[in-house]
Each structure stands twice: as C-alpha cells, then as structure tokens.
Backbone as CSV, one residue per row, in Angstrom:
resi,resn,N_x,N_y,N_z,CA_x,CA_y,CA_z,C_x,C_y,C_z
1,HIS,71.369,51.787,95.978,72.616,52.524,95.843,72.478,53.475,94.660
2,THR,72.757,54.753,94.887,72.735,55.745,93.813,74.010,56.569,93.837
3,VAL,74.405,57.060,92.682,75.543,57.967,92.562,75.068,59.162,91.744
4,THR,75.374,60.362,92.220,74.970,61.587,91.534,76.194,62.449,91.298
5,LEU,76.329,62.939,90.082,77.410,63.848,89.718,76.763,65.156,89.281
6,ASP,77.126,66.251,89.932,76.567,67.571,89.611,77.694,68.499,89.199
7,ALA,77.453,69.317,88.183,78.398,70.346,87.768,77.651,71.669,87.708
8,ARG,78.254,72.700,88.302,77.652,74.032,88.290,78.577,74.978,87.521
9,TYR,78.026,75.630,86.513,78.785,76.620,85.744,78.320,78.006,86.157
10,GLN,79.277,78.882,86.424,78.968,80.279,86.698,79.722,81.119,85.692
11,SER,79.012,81.918,84.925,79.679,82.780,83.954,80.309,83.965,84.677
12,SER,81.145,84.691,83.970,81.758,85.869,84.576,80.679,86.904,84.861
13,SER,80.911,87.732,85.879,79.922,88.754,86.231,80.621,89.928,86.900
14,TYR,79.964,91.072,86.840,80.499,92.276,87.460,80.053,92.356,88.912
15,ILE,80.884,92.987,89.746,80.527,93.133,91.158,80.203,94.582,91.523
16,ASP,80.248,95.479,90.541,79.943,96.887,90.820,78.947,97.425,89.804
17,PHE,78.261,98.489,90.163,77.243,99.067,89.282,77.839,99.728,88.051
18,ALA,79.092,100.118,88.094,79.752,100.740,86.942,80.261,99.699,85.948
19,ASN,80.150,98.429,86.295,80.625,97.337,85.434,82.103,97.486,85.070
20,THR,82.920,97.732,86.111,84.359,97.861,85.879,85.160,96.714,86.496
21,THR,84.601,96.044,87.501,85.314,94.942,88.165,84.551,93.652,87.948
22,LYS,85.238,92.670,87.405,84.587,91.424,87.009,85.218,90.233,87.720
23,ILE,84.392,89.237,88.075,84.919,87.955,88.537,84.796,86.972,87.381
24,GLY,85.718,86.037,87.308,85.771,85.110,86.180,84.758,83.983,86.272
25,GLU,84.648,83.253,85.183,83.745,82.100,85.142,84.388,80.916,85.849
26,SER,83.549,79.954,86.237,84.067,78.777,86.927,83.111,77.604,86.761
27,VAL,83.649,76.413,86.956,82.864,75.180,86.969,83.255,74.425,88.244
28,VAL,82.259,74.026,89.027,82.495,73.288,90.262,81.728,71.970,90.170
29,VAL,82.399,70.866,90.489,81.814,69.536,90.379,81.648,68.925,91.776
30,ASP,80.454,68.371,92.027,80.158,67.659,93.272,79.771,66.228,92.922
31,ILE,80.029,65.301,93.832,79.604,63.917,93.646,79.039,63.410,94.965
32,SER,78.010,62.591,94.874,77.435,62.014,96.094,76.968,60.591,95.811
33,THR,76.904,59.817,96.869,76.400,58.457,96.772,75.532,58.180,97.989
34,HIS,74.520,57.341,97.790,73.610,56.976,98.877,73.441,55.458,98.906
35,TYR,73.401,54.935,100.108,73.152,53.506,100.321,71.920,53.366,101.187
36,GLN,70.999,52.500,100.763,69.786,52.226,101.527,69.983,50.940,102.311
37,LEU,69.838,51.016,103.636,69.970,49.858,104.517,68.700,49.754,105.358
38,GLY,67.698,49.071,104.831,66.414,48.990,105.534,65.759,50.350,105.600
39,LYS,65.479,50.836,106.817,64.850,52.145,106.988,65.869,53.279,107.051
40,THR,67.130,52.950,106.913,68.194,53.947,107.031,68.863,54.167,105.679
41,ARG,69.102,55.425,105.356,69.825,55.776,104.136,71.054,56.584,104.538
42,ILE,72.217,56.136,104.097,73.487,56.799,104.402,73.988,57.471,103.131
43,GLY,74.387,58.715,103.251,74.897,59.465,102.108,76.308,59.955,102.344
44,LEU,77.104,59.974,101.307,78.448,60.533,101.335,78.527,61.539,100.196
45,HIS,78.823,62.771,100.532,78.846,63.860,99.559,80.234,64.487,99.534
46,CYS,80.808,64.617,98.358,82.070,65.332,98.184,81.762,66.595,97.388
47,ASN,81.858,67.732,98.053,81.596,69.018,97.414,82.899,69.607,96.900
48,ASN,82.837,70.221,95.716,84.018,70.786,95.053,85.087,69.698,94.874
49,LEU,84.706,68.657,94.193,85.519,67.453,94.001,86.954,67.741,93.562
50,PHE,87.133,68.685,92.643,88.465,68.971,92.102,89.132,70.163,92.782
51,ASN,88.580,70.595,93.921,89.131,71.698,94.710,89.336,72.954,93.861
52,GLN,88.340,73.266,93.049,88.384,74.424,92.156,88.394,75.717,92.964
53,LYS,89.359,76.574,92.711,89.381,77.891,93.356,88.555,78.826,92.490
54,ALA,87.478,79.361,93.063,86.567,80.192,92.287,85.989,81.294,93.154
55,LEU,85.773,82.439,92.541,85.068,83.526,93.198,83.598,83.395,92.815
56,VAL,82.706,83.458,93.788,81.281,83.280,93.490,80.501,84.581,93.550
57,ASN,81.053,85.614,94.197,80.396,86.906,94.270,81.382,87.906,94.867
58,GLY,81.015,89.165,94.878,81.876,90.176,95.456,81.157,91.495,95.596
59,TYR,81.819,92.440,96.227,81.256,93.775,96.432,82.392,94.719,96.828
60,TYR,82.109,96.005,96.817,83.040,96.996,97.328,82.580,97.423,98.707
61,ASP,83.506,97.424,99.678,83.129,97.836,101.029,83.088,99.363,101.110
62,GLY,82.770,99.899,102.267,82.650,101.343,102.453,83.922,102.109,102.180
63,GLY,85.075,101.445,102.259,86.355,102.088,101.991,86.809,101.963,100.546
64,GLY,85.965,101.376,99.682,86.314,101.241,98.274,87.203,100.051,97.960
65,VAL,87.286,99.091,98.881,88.110,97.895,98.673,87.215,96.756,98.189
66,ALA,87.645,96.084,97.126,86.877,94.949,96.595,86.983,93.765,97.557
67,ARG,85.855,93.192,97.905,85.792,92.021,98.780,85.112,90.894,97.999
68,TYR,85.583,89.660,98.196,85.080,88.545,97.402,84.594,87.387,98.276
69,PHE,83.580,86.698,97.797,83.121,85.450,98.403,83.712,84.329,97.556
70,THR,84.364,83.373,98.188,85.021,82.299,97.452,84.270,80.976,97.601
71,GLN,84.469,80.120,96.618,83.932,78.757,96.670,84.688,78.002,97.759
72,PRO,83.985,77.343,98.680,84.700,76.563,99.703,85.578,75.472,99.074
73,ALA,86.657,75.145,99.735,87.556,74.084,99.267,86.831,72.739,99.302
74,ALA,87.444,71.731,98.706,86.868,70.378,98.693,86.539,69.957,100.123
75,ASN,85.377,69.348,100.295,84.963,68.922,101.633,84.039,67.722,101.530
76,LEU,83.957,66.968,102.607,83.105,65.776,102.668,81.989,65.993,103.678
77,LEU,80.837,65.413,103.380,79.683,65.485,104.258,79.037,64.108,104.293
78,VAL,78.754,63.622,105.486,78.061,62.351,105.653,76.671,62.650,106.186
79,THR,75.655,62.040,105.573,74.280,62.235,106.024,73.667,60.888,106.415
80,LEU,72.711,60.949,107.307,72.009,59.768,107.756,70.521,60.094,107.838
81,ASP,69.704,59.378,107.060,68.256,59.544,107.067,67.637,58.281,107.625
82,TRP,66.686,58.453,108.505,65.994,57.296,109.076,64.501,57.501,108.951
83,ARG,63.821,56.518,108.423,62.357,56.580,108.261,61.704,55.720,109.310
84,PHE,60.667,56.238,109.928,59.953,55.466,110.942,58.513,55.275,110.565
C-alpha cells in the first residue's frame, strides 16, 4: 500500500509576445494510493484535490480575443495493473 501526494506550482506567465496579458500563479494538489493484491495492483487517483480553478496557458486567436486553457476540475481515476 502506498500513498503519494503531489503539488504542482505554476508561476505567472505571459500569453502574448508583447508581454501585456498575464495568467496568474497557481498550485494544484493531487493524491493517489495503490494497493497490491498478488499480481494485481489497484490505484485510486484524485486529481486537483482542492478543485483549484487555474489557468494553465493561453493565446490570442485570429480575431484578437484571449483564449485560455484551464486546469480540469477535481476528478477521480481508477487504474488496474496486472502482471503475468
């Protein structure tokens, strides 16, 4: 049985070459746990544990409108590994 806690820090950054539009800094925390059952390992992963709203990147489209990529909301993922 293992538990992993990950934190990712992203500093503020500009999304244009003129350095006029900036996205803010953010911290996103993930946690996961794994259980080994013989040849099978089951994992449970919670991404964005605290449901942090964050912009991770951006750009200006052809019409001059700023578009942003956002951090996905909190979500769960179950994994299953089997060794033969």
